[in-house]
Each structure stands twice: as structure tokens, then as C-alpha cells.
C-alpha positions as CSV (number, residue, x, y, z in Angstrom):
1,M,-93.5,85.3,51.9
2,S,-94.5,82.0,53.6
3,G,-96.2,80.8,50.5
4,Y,-93.1,81.0,48.4
5,D,-90.7,78.1,47.9
6,F,-87.3,79.5,47.0
7,D,-85.7,76.2,47.6
8,V,-86.7,75.3,44.0
9,I,-83.9,77.6,42.9
10,Q,-81.3,75.7,45.0
11,R,-82.6,72.3,43.7
12,S,-82.4,73.5,40.1
13,W,-79.1,75.5,40.4
14,V,-77.0,73.1,38.3
15,Y,-79.5,72.7,35.6
16,L,-80.2,76.4,35.3
17,F,-76.5,77.4,34.9
18,R,-74.9,74.3,33.4
19,D,-77.5,73.9,30.7
20,G,-79.4,77.2,30.5
21,M,-76.8,79.9,31.1
22,T,-74.2,78.0,29.1
23,F,-76.5,78.0,26.1
24,T,-77.2,81.7,26.6
25,L,-73.6,82.8,26.9
26,T,-72.4,80.6,24.0
27,L,-75.1,81.9,21.8
28,T,-74.4,85.5,22.8
29,F,-70.6,85.2,22.2
30,L,-70.9,83.4,18.8
31,A,-73.7,85.7,17.6
32,M,-71.7,88.7,18.6
33,L,-68.6,87.5,16.8
34,G,-70.5,86.5,13.6
35,G,-72.7,89.7,13.8
36,I,-69.7,92.0,14.0
37,I,-67.9,90.3,11.1
38,F,-71.0,90.2,8.9
39,G,-72.0,93.7,10.1
40,T,-68.6,95.2,9.3
41,L,-68.8,93.7,5.8
42,L,-72.3,95.2,5.4
43,A,-71.0,98.6,6.6
44,M,-68.2,98.6,4.0
45,M,-70.8,97.6,1.3
46,R,-73.1,100.5,2.4
47,L,-70.2,103.0,2.1
48,A,-68.9,101.6,-1.2
49,K,-69.1,103.8,-4.3
50,F,-70.6,100.8,-6.2
51,Q,-74.3,101.6,-6.0
52,L,-75.6,98.1,-6.3
53,L,-73.6,96.9,-3.3
54,S,-74.7,99.9,-1.3
55,T,-78.4,99.4,-2.2
56,L,-78.3,95.6,-1.4
57,A,-76.7,96.2,2.0
58,G,-79.0,99.1,2.8
59,G,-82.1,97.0,1.9
60,Y,-80.9,94.1,4.1
61,V,-80.3,96.4,7.1
62,N,-83.6,98.2,6.7
63,L,-85.5,94.8,6.4
64,M,-83.9,93.3,9.5
65,R,-84.4,96.4,11.6
66,S,-88.0,96.6,10.6
67,L,-89.0,93.1,11.7
68,P,-89.7,91.9,15.3
69,L,-86.9,89.6,16.4
70,V,-89.3,86.9,17.7
71,L,-90.9,86.7,14.3
72,V,-87.4,86.3,12.7
73,I,-86.7,83.5,15.2
74,F,-89.8,81.7,14.1
75,W,-89.1,82.1,10.4
76,F,-85.6,80.8,10.6
77,F,-86.4,78.0,12.9
78,F,-89.0,76.6,10.4
79,L,-87.4,77.7,7.1
80,V,-83.6,77.0,7.6
81,P,-84.1,73.2,7.4
82,Y,-85.9,73.7,4.0
83,I,-83.3,76.2,2.8
84,G,-80.5,73.8,3.7
85,A,-82.3,71.0,1.8
86,W,-82.7,73.3,-1.2
87,I,-79.0,74.1,-1.1
88,I,-77.7,70.5,-1.0
89,G,-80.5,69.2,-3.2
90,S,-82.1,67.0,-0.6
91,K,-85.8,66.0,-0.6
92,D,-86.0,66.1,3.1
93,P,-85.5,69.1,5.4
94,V,-82.1,69.3,6.9
95,K,-81.9,68.7,10.7
96,V,-80.4,71.9,11.9
97,G,-81.3,71.9,15.6
98,S,-82.4,74.7,17.9
99,F,-79.0,76.1,18.7
100,L,-77.7,76.3,15.2
101,S,-81.0,77.8,14.0
102,C,-80.8,80.4,16.8
103,L,-77.2,81.2,16.0
104,I,-77.9,81.8,12.3
105,T,-80.9,83.9,13.3
106,F,-79.1,86.1,15.8
107,T,-76.0,86.5,13.6
108,M,-78.0,87.7,10.6
109,F,-80.4,89.9,12.7
110,E,-77.7,91.5,14.9
111,A,-75.5,92.1,11.9
112,A,-77.9,94.8,10.8
113,Y,-77.4,96.7,14.1
114,Y,-73.7,96.1,14.2
115,C,-73.6,97.4,10.6
116,E,-75.0,100.8,11.6
117,I,-72.6,101.0,14.5
118,M,-69.6,100.3,12.3
119,R,-70.9,102.6,9.6
120,A,-71.0,105.4,12.2
121,G,-67.6,104.5,13.4
122,I,-66.1,104.5,9.9
123,Q,-67.7,107.8,9.1
124,S,-66.2,109.3,12.3
125,I,-62.7,108.8,10.9
126,P,-61.4,111.9,9.2
127,R,-61.6,111.8,5.4
128,G,-57.9,112.6,5.3
129,Q,-57.1,109.1,6.7
130,V,-58.8,107.6,3.6
131,S,-57.0,110.0,1.3
132,A,-53.7,109.0,2.9
133,G,-54.4,105.4,2.2
134,Y,-55.2,106.0,-1.4
135,A,-52.0,108.1,-1.6
136,L,-50.0,105.1,-0.4
137,G,-51.4,103.1,-3.3
138,L,-54.0,101.1,-1.3
139,N,-57.4,100.3,-2.7
140,Y,-60.7,100.7,-1.0
141,W,-60.7,97.4,0.9
142,L,-57.1,97.6,2.0
143,T,-57.6,101.2,3.2
144,M,-60.5,100.1,5.2
145,G,-58.8,97.1,6.6
146,K,-55.4,98.6,7.5
147,I,-56.2,102.2,8.3
148,V,-59.9,103.0,8.9
149,L,-61.4,99.9,10.6
150,P,-58.8,99.6,13.4
151,Q,-59.5,103.2,14.4
152,A,-63.3,102.8,14.0
153,F,-63.3,99.7,16.2
154,R,-61.6,101.6,18.9
155,N,-64.1,104.5,18.7
156,M,-67.1,102.2,18.6
157,L,-66.0,99.5,21.1
158,P,-68.2,100.8,24.0
159,V,-71.2,101.0,21.6
160,L,-70.5,97.5,20.2
161,L,-70.3,96.1,23.8
162,T,-73.6,97.9,24.7
163,Q,-75.3,96.2,21.7
164,T,-73.8,92.9,22.9
165,I,-75.5,93.4,26.3
166,I,-78.8,93.9,24.4
167,L,-78.1,90.8,22.4
168,F,-77.5,88.9,25.7
169,Q,-80.9,90.0,26.9
170,D,-82.6,89.3,23.5
171,T,-81.4,85.6,23.6
172,S,-84.2,85.0,26.2
173,L,-86.6,85.1,23.2
174,V,-85.4,81.7,22.0
175,Y,-87.6,80.0,24.7
176,V,-90.5,80.5,22.2
177,I,-89.0,77.6,20.1
178,S,-88.4,75.5,23.3
179,A,-84.6,76.1,23.2
180,T,-83.1,75.5,26.7
181,D,-81.5,78.9,27.3
182,F,-81.4,80.4,30.8
183,L,-85.0,81.6,30.6
184,G,-86.1,78.4,28.9
185,A,-84.6,76.2,31.6
186,A,-86.2,78.3,34.3
187,S,-89.5,78.1,32.5
188,K,-89.4,74.3,32.4
189,V,-88.6,74.1,36.1
190,A,-91.3,76.6,36.9
191,N,-93.9,74.7,35.0
192,R,-92.7,71.4,36.4
193,D,-92.9,72.5,40.0
194,Y,-95.6,75.1,39.7
195,R,-93.3,77.8,41.0
196,L,-93.5,80.5,38.3
197,V,-93.2,83.5,40.6
198,E,-90.0,82.2,42.3
199,M,-88.3,81.1,39.1
200,Y,-89.1,84.2,37.0
201,S,-88.1,86.5,39.9
202,F,-84.8,84.7,40.1
203,V,-84.3,85.0,36.3
204,A,-85.0,88.7,36.5
205,V,-82.5,89.2,39.2
206,V,-79.8,87.3,37.4
207,Y,-80.4,89.2,34.1
208,F,-80.4,92.5,36.0
209,V,-77.1,91.8,37.9
210,M,-75.3,90.6,34.8
211,S,-76.5,93.4,32.5
212,Y,-75.9,96.1,35.1
213,G,-72.4,94.7,35.9
214,L,-71.5,94.6,32.2
215,S,-72.9,98.1,31.6
216,A,-70.7,99.4,34.4
217,L,-67.7,97.8,32.8
218,V,-68.6,99.4,29.5
219,K,-68.9,102.8,31.1
220,N,-65.5,102.4,32.7
221,L,-64.0,101.4,29.4
222,Q,-65.6,104.4,27.7
223,Q,-64.0,106.7,30.2
224,R,-60.6,105.1,29.7
225,I,-60.9,105.5,26.0
226,A,-61.8,109.1,26.4
227,I,-58.8,109.7,28.6
228,V,-56.5,108.1,26.0
229,R,-57.9,110.4,23.4
């Protein structure tokens, strides 16, 4: 171990966590929030009786789940500025920035996975709950919003959080567009100081500790929900 210089971690501690981890955690939280909202809407569309809505939502989900995430990151990073320019009628690409581009990418990509989780949660609610909502004079959307979704969220909360842990891990892929997430920050330090083994080992340990700790909390939450039932 004499050839390793782990002091590089101490020298870069502030940069790694202030810039890198802040980027990663912010992206994870906002993408989770947007993904759950958009995914819930997609799930409701997939379960709607109107065939066109169901087909469109199903096509979107199948498309996103069939593409590699890193490829979607590249597409959105290069295409979003031109899409924005087309929307506002500008001749020049809109300056979006790496963070906003990553946020849009992960929100739209993760929504497909959250959609399937929410769809399973909605379908786990007894059909009698829906019939009761209709009997009270509520329409489809009100029945979902006031009766079905609150119960579905409770049932699916552990799975939603597990998917969020996967999202946290997947954010490391944004380094391919030179975004300064935790892995990206570590990569820059590693290449600057020629200490790739030390930095990537440290990144692996941090991701393992955080992911394992969060998984343990989710498992504990799942047991608590099972007891309440």
C-alpha cells in the first residue's frame, strides 16, 4: 500500500462533497419528485379506459425502458437546446446547462419506471374501492386522487424508495457529459493528480455506504408498513 496516496482524498474533500455530492443529491431529489409526479400521471393514463391515452402512455414507457440511460443522456444533452429553440422560435440553440439537461433526462427516463411501480400499486387496490368512489359520484380522476392513489402510495412506498436508490446510483452516468457530480468531481481530481485507483476506490466506498444504509432504512420501513397492515 506504500505506493498509494490517500491524502489526495483529504485534500479534495471539500470539492468532492460541496460540489460533487451536492449536485448528485440535488439531481436525485428533483428527478425523483418529477419522476413520481409524471410517472403517476402516466400510470393513470395507462389504466384509463380511453384507448388513445393508454396507447400513448404505454408506448412512451416501453420506449424509455428499451433505451440505455447513457444514450438518453447524450440525446437530451445535445437535443434539448434545439428543442427549446424550436419551442420559443429562436434561431440559436437555447443554453440549457448540464444540470437542467440532466434533470430533464432523468425525470423523463425515471418516470417510465415509476409509472410501472404506480400502476402495480393502483392495481393492488381492491376494485371495490373504485366502485365505491363512483357510487359517491366521483369521476375517474377524483376517484384516483382521493381514494386509490393515497392507498397505492402507501403500498408502493418501499418500492418507490428502492427505485430512488437506483436513481441515485444512475446519476453517476452524467460524468459522460462532463457534469460535476460526485463521480465527475472525483474523476477530475483523479486525472489531475494521477490518482485514479485511490479516487475511484473512495467513490465506490461512498456509494456503497450510502446505498446500503438507505436500503436498510427501506427494509425497516417495509417491515413497519407490514406490521400496520
